[in-house]
N, C-alpha and C positions, 0 to 999 in steps of 0.2 A: 056221154064225154067220160071216156076211161079216169076213170082217177088213180091220179100220180102217187107212185109207190114210195114209200117213204125208204132213202138210201142204205142197200146195207154198209153197216160198222163194217169196214179195214181188220180193226184190231180184237180179233176175240179171244178173250182168257176167261180158263178155266176159275171160275171159282175159287174152289179147294185149291186149287197152286198158285192164286193172287193172295188167297187168307196166309199160304206158306213162308210169302217175303213179306209179307205186311209183321206175321210174328218175329223173322228174322231183323229186321229192320229198327222193329225198337226192342229188341232185345240188343242190338249195336250202339242206339242209344244211351241204353241204361248203361254198359261197360264204360263206355269212351264217358260217360257226366262221369260214375263213379271212380276212374282212375283217378282223374286227378288231386282228388278229394285224396283218394285215401292216399294218395303220396303226400301230398300237405301234411295230412295228420302224423305220419310218421317222423317227418322232419322237426316237428315239433316236440317231440317229447322232452324230458328233462331229463337231463345230466344224472353219472350217480355224483356223491359228492362224498365216499370214501370207500377206505378198497380194505378189506378187514378194521383194523383202527389206525388206518393210515388215512388222516381226514383230504379230500381233493378237492382245491379250491384254482380260481384263476394265478397265474396261466395256464395250470398245468390239465389231463381230461382225459378220463378215459375213454369216452364214450368218441366216434367221430363227429367232427361239428364241434365237440366240446373246449375253450379254453382257448388257448388263443392257439392261432398255426405253426408257431413258431414251434412250437414245440408239439405237433402233432405224429403221432406213432409212437412219442418217443416213451411212454409208462404203459405197460401192460397188467391188467388185473388177473389171474390165476386165476383157476377153478376153484382152489384150495385159499381165495381172496388175501394171493401173499400178492403186494406191490413192486413189480419189477423195474426196473430203466434197461431199456434197448439200446445198446454202441455196437458201434465196427468188430470189439474183439468180442463180445457175445451179451448175458442177459446177463442182470447181476441184483438179485432182494436188496430191496429196498427196508431198511431197520429206520425211516425217521426221516422229516416232512418239515423243517422247520420255512414259513410266509414273513417271519417277521424280521428274523436275518437270512434271509435267504438262503438258502442251500437243505441238498438232500446227503444222507447218510449208509452209501452204501458196504456192501459184506462183498468181496470176493473167497468165492470157498479155494478157489484154485495158488491164496494167498498163502505164505509159510504159516503158521502157529504154533500154542504153546506144545503142543502135541507130535509134533512134525522132529521136534530136538533137533537134531543132526541130520537125519534122514529127512536130505530135501526135496523134495518132491517136481517134478516138471509141472512148470508156471505158464503161464501167457499175461501176455502185457498187458492192464490196460489201457482202454482208448478213449478219447474221444471224437465224434463228427466236429470238425472242425467250422463247419456251416452253421452247427446249433451254438442259441447261446449260451453256451456250457463251459465251465473252466477246471480244473485242477485249484480247488483253495489253498492258500498259501498257509494253514492252519494243520495239511499233514506235514507229518513228517517221514521220509521214506526209507525205510533198514533195509540196506543188502546184506547179502551176507555168500563169502567164499568167493570173493572176487577175485580177475586173474590180477596178478600187480606189476603184470607184463602192459596192460590195458587200465587199466583203473588206478587214477593218482587216490593213496591212500597214506593221508597221515592226519597226526592230531592236526586241530587248527588252533592257529589262537588266540587269545582272551578278547579281541578287538575282533574277530570276527562275527561274535555273539551282535557288537549296537553296528558292525558294518560288511552284514553278510552277503552283499552283491560284491563285494572282492573276493569272496572265499567260494564263489561255484563250485570252482573247477578240482575240486576235490573233497573227498569223501571221507570224514569225518571218524579218524577209528575210536575215537574217546569220549563220543558225545554219550549224552548223560543216559538215553532210550537203550543201546545198547549195553552200556551196565546196568541199565535196569530197564530189563525186559516186561511190562506189564503182563500181571499173571504169573511170572518165569519168575519164579525164585532161582530154581539152577541155574538157569539162563545157558549158555551155548558152550559147548566142551571142548575144547582145541577148533571148534571154528572162529573163521572170521566175520567183523559185524562191524560194517560204518553208515555212518548215516550222511544224506545226500538227496535235494532237496531239487527234481528238474521242474526245468520253466515249463514245458510241457510235455503228453503223451511219449510223444516221441522222442522227447531224448531219456522218456522211464523205457523204453522198447531200445536205448541204443545200451542204457545201463545194463539192462538184464542180458544182452549177448553176450555179457562178459561177467555175471556170476554167477552163483546158483541158486538161488532162490531172491525174494523179497517181498518184504509186509508194509504193509504204509497204519499210521498210527497219526489219530485226531486228537486235541484236545478238547473233550467237553468239557462246555462250564455246568459248573453246580448251579450257577444262580444264585451263589451266595456273595456278601461284598470284603470276606475276606484276600489277602494279598494270593494267596496258593488257593483259587480256587477253578482251578484247572485239573483234568486228571484226564490220562493219555488211555486212548482206548481201542483196540483195533478195529479198520476200516479206512474209510474213501471217503472225504468230505468233496463232498461238487457243490461249489457257488453256480448260482443263476439268476437272469436278470430277468426282472420283474416289470415289463412295457405294458403300465398303468397308463390309458389315454381316456380323455375326458367322455369318446362314446361308452364305455366301461362302467366308470362310474357314475355315469348317465344310466344306464342299462341295471345297476344293481340299487341305486337308490330307492328304497322301501315308498321313499312319497311317490317316485314314478312309474312304479310297479312292482319295485325286486325283479326285476328276469336275471337272468343268465347271461354272464357272455358267451358268445360263443363266436362262428363263422361258417360260411354257405360253403360244403365240401366242394361244390365247384368251381368257385374265382377263388374261395377263402378272403373275403370281402367282411369285414363285422356285422354281427347280427347278435341281437339279444333276444333271447331266448325266450320266449311266455308259458306261459299253461295251455293256449290253446292255437297263439298263432308268432310266428318268427314276423320282429319289425328289423328296422334299420335302428331306429333310434333308441322308445323304451316301450314299454307294454300298454304304456294308455293313451301313447298315439295313436290316435284311430287315423290318419291320414298318411303316416308315411310306412304302412306295410310294406313286408320282404316281397321283392320280385316273384319270388314262387308262388307266393298265395296269388297273387294278382293274375300272373300266366294261371292258375290252376281256375282262377275265376273264371279269366278270359277262355282258358279252354272247353270248361261244360257249356259256354254261351256257344260259342262255335260249334262245337258237337252235335249241340243240339239242330243246329242251322245244317251243319255239312253232314249228319248221320242221312238223313232223307235222304241226299245225293249220292253217300255211297252205300244207302242200301237201292236205291230205286238203280244206281249204276249194275247191283249184280243181278240186281233182274234182270236188265235189258242186256246183258253181257248172257246171261243163259239164254235166254230167250233169241238171241244170235246165233249160239251156239246149238240150240236145237235146227237150226234151220240151217246150218252152216255145213255145203259137203262132206262126206266122211272119204277121208283120203287116208287112213292108215300112216298116217301122223307124218305126211309127209305137210310140209307150211308152203305155202301156193296167197295169194293175195286174194284170192277168196275166202280161204278159213283162218288165216291170222288175225287174230283180237286186238294187239295191238303194235 
């Protein structure tokens, strides 16, 4: 009786080629696993807490994802460690930031200064984005020079304006204290007119500059002493900001809860507590409430292990099909179309 021969395998695989495909599959698995982990580690980097000598605290941040999303992309730290405020009218160097009395002090290089004298340079009006929680401080005094008398009401304000300034907003005071005592300018202005006017918004500031040669801003700096005269005039613009304190941020910053840094998800702008090794939605020592990106990263890593075999096997199978497909010199047909 003739012995039965074993059936021939219909799949002839070159061992060398199979090893090559296997190496590609393992490389794909390694890449897919490492990518989400590296992305997660990048998101947990700490936020810079200063720029030069100026501290950067909540609600501000100079690194994206730090602080409050209300002030995203507003502060810039230059390569020379100069903190700068970004507004629609330009970039303005920041002198100081106060968090106890929420405000920032900026300088405008285009404003008039004592060195200019009667040589008034072309200037640009300072403006703020109304969608951001900034406002011109009522502690600013604005001085306008050589205004058109046909377009601007310039006259000395009566004494009652000091008690009821809202009734005198339409006039530009020509006898103001600052016009008569310009800070650090002993000689003052020779042959040029000066008046003091407080615009209610940056829009009215632009309107005034249409009819005046130049302007400058003076804020009253508090000396921190108790006598009656405890403020001195300084050149600059004080901009007040809101401090959006939330229970989530207070919980995150609590040292007993891990002492995290308040931040936000750069994609959704949802609150995040930024910790040393991971981001969470509550506080750093909360082991249950992980941020979704970390969970997704872990899920992707697990899925990558299972899916990479399918991807690698698919690549191997498609190459096997391509080797058997008829050569048609680029003409697509039902026989050689892979997808």
